[in-house]
N, C-alpha and C positions, 0 to 999 in steps of 0.2 A: 404299200398304199397305192402307188401310181399304177401298179399292175391291176389292182381292183378297179380303178377308174377306167383303165383301158378296156376292161371287160364290159363296160357299159356302152353298148352300141345302139340299142333301141330304147327310147325314153318315152314312157307313157305320161299322158296329160289327162287328168280327171279333175273337173271343177264342180263346185256347188252351183248348179245352173240357176238357182234362185237369187244369186248375188251378181248383179250387173257389174259390180266392181271387179269381178274376176276377168272380164273381157280383155282389158288392156294387158294385164300381166300374163294371161294365157297366150295371147298373141306374141308378146315379147318372148315367152318361153319357147314357143315354136321356132322363132327366128334364131334364138341363141343356141338351141339344140342343133339346128341345121348348120349354123356357123361353126360349130365345134366338130363337124364331120359326122355327126350322129343323126339318127332318123327319129323324128317325133311320131308318136302314134296316139290317137285319142279315141275315146268312146263317142258314139254318135251324138249324144246330148251335148257334150263339151264342144265338139266340132261345130255343131249348129250354133251354139251360143256365141262362139268367138269367130265364126265364119272361117274356120281353118281349112286349108287345102293340104291335108295330111292323110295318110292311111288311117282308116277308122274300123272299129269293131263294135260289137253290140253294147257292151257295158264294161264297168270297171274290172270285173273278174276276168273278162276276156283280154282287156288291156294288160293286166298283170301277167297273164300267161304268155303274152306275146313280147314282153319287154324285159329289160334288165334293171330298170329303175322306174318307179312310179312317182310322179310329182303330183301332189294333191293340193288343190287350191280352195281355201275356205277357212273354216274354224275347226275347233275340236270335234264338233258334230259331224262334219264332213270326213274328218280323219277316222272317226269311230266307224262310220258306215264303210269307208274304204277298207279299213282293217278287217272287219268281219267278212266283207265280200271277197277279199283277195287273199285271205290267210293260206288257202290251200296252194297257192302258186309259189309262195316263199320269196316273192319279189320285194326288195327293200322299198319302203315308203319314205318320201321326203315331203314334209308339210310346209306349205306357204300360208302364213296367217293373214286372213282377211276378216277375222272375226274379233272376239274379245280377248280374254287372257291368253289363250293358245298354249296350253301346257304340252300338247302333242305336236304342234307345228314348230319346226326347227328354225324357220327364218321368216322375216317380214317381207311384204311385197316391195317395200322401198329399197331393201338391200338385196333383192333377188339376183340381179345381174352379178353383183360382186360375189355373193355367196355361191352362186352356181359355178363360178370360175374356180373356187376352192374345191368343189366336188371334182371337176375335171383334173385338178392337180392331185387328187387322191387324198386330200386332207379331211378325212372323215372316218367314222367308225359306224358299225352296224350292230345294233342292240336287239336281242330277241326278247319279246314280251309275251307272256302266256295269256291266252284267252281263258275265260271261265265259261262254264255251261250250266244250264238249268234243265231239269227234266221232271216229268210228272204226268199224271193222267187228270186232265181237267175236262169236266162234263163228258167223261167217257172217251176223250180223244187224247192220244199221246202227244205230249209237248216236248220239244227239244229246241233249245235256242242258245246261241253263243253271244258273249259280250266281251268287250275289252275292259271297260271301266267297272260296271256294276249292274246288279239286279236290285230292284226296289219293289217292295210290297207296301202299298199305301192305300189310305182311304180314298173314296171317290169324291163326289161333290158335297157330300154331307159334312157336318161339323163334328159328329161324334167320333170318339176314339175307336180304333179297331183293336182286337185282341189276337195275338199271335203266339203260338208255341214254337220254340226254337230248340233244335237238338244239334249236337256236334258229335259226329261219329256214333249216332244212336243214343247218346246220353243227353238227357234234358239239360239245357242251359238255363232257361227261364221262360216265363210267360210275360210278354210285353203288352201293356195297354198304352197305345201311342198313335201318332198320326201315320206312322209307317216305319219301315225297317230297311236299311241299306246294307247289302253285302257287296263289298268292293274288292277288287283285285289290287295288287300293289300299284298298278298304273292308275286305278280309279281313286286312290286316296286323296288326290288333289281336286276331285270333282265334287259331287253332291255330298259325299261323306265328310269332306272338309267343312262345307257350309253347315252341316248338321253337328259339328263339334268333334268329328273323328280325328284320329291322329294322322299326321303326314308320314307316309311310309316310303322308304326308298324303293324304286322299281326293282332293285335287286333282291329285296327281301321276299322270302317265300311264304307269304302270309295272306290270309283273308282278314278284312276288318268288318266287324258286325256293328253297325251304328244305328241306334233307335232315333227316330225323328219325334221330337217333343214328347218324351215318355212321361206318363203320369207319375211313375215312381222316380223321384229325382236322383236316387242312387243308381239308376240304370245308366251305365256308361258304355262307351265304345269298347268292344272286346276284340282282341287280336288272337287268331288261331292259325294253325298250320295250313298252308296252301294245299296240302295233301289230305285235309279233312273233308268230310262230307257234311254239309250243313242242311238240315231239314227245317222247313218252315210250314207250319200247319195253321190254316185260318180257323179261328174259333168264333168269329162274329157271323151270326146268321142273317141279321137284318140290315147290315151296313155294307154298302158296296166296297169291295176290296179289289184293287187292281195290281197286276203284275207288270212291271216295266223292265226293259233291257236297254241299257245305255240311253235312257231317257225316252224311249219309244214304248208306248203301251202295247203289251203282247196279248193279254187276256184277263178277264175277271177271274178272281179266286173265290170259289164258293166255300161255305162252311164245311169243315172237315176235309177239304182238299189239301194235299201236301205236295210241295215241290222240293227237289233235292238239288243243291248247288255243289259242283265239284270243279276242280281244275280240268280244263280241256286238254286233249292231246294235241290240239292245234295251237299255233302261235303266230305272231306277226313280227316282222323285222322292220325296225325304224332306223333311218339313217340320221346320224348326228354329226354336225360339223366339228372339226378340230377346235379345241378350246371351250366347247360347250360341255355342260354337266348338269345333272339334276339339281344340285345345290345352287349352282349359279342361276339356273332358271327360277328357283324359288326366290332368291334374293331380288331378281329383276321383276318377276311377275307380281310378287307380294309386297314389293317396295320395302323389303327388309334393309336395315342399315345398322351398323354397329354404333355403340354409344359409350362414351367415357363417363364414369360416375365419379 
């Protein structure tokens, strides 16, 4: 463990520049990294936000290529962007939560100094999480996009239900009339899928979760399939705006008869977890679960 920590010599700092609350903790991080004998590196936007006097590179992807550990300051949205942008580098990500629930962020800003010391002591593990990817030809243009949490096909601003045909490995699953459909990775099971009634899935489970949003047919429930499956989604609604999103960001409209295919990506991200932490402990803390005696 300690040897792993000794291999961390350059530490990247990437923040959500829309959060002014990041400034103090990013500045603290730069001081603590230097005090440990390591070199902090930041992207240009983060350096400007916190007025850092550190080596800088263009963006998060470049920071990841130049460092041994990437510390990400923000919420889960910031972590999702960083994960997608830096996956090719293979650099472990450590999230500092300045947002809401923070399922992907390992530590809080208030505990940052204490928890960073445990990293220098080698008291951590690194977990690999798969990305998922979507592909298709939309309006005659090839689409390819990666996500860590989920892809969502949903209605636009109108109030009418959309209709979607879904296949798994080429076999029809069903046709949904609904507000939308979520296809989530194991990591994404605690995001939008959970809010829509989907199952909570261990990140180590090799599965997709297919969860309809407000389906017209009440028997439509969340379906779990292998992460090695290919999930096809075809839009059947011609007059209702249908949108495709990746990790909460709108990618493109989906016209009638257009089909997208979702698969496991060959790319993955590495998340750093502190010793003593676990997915189930995070669930208990974040969701305020507690035992009861009957």
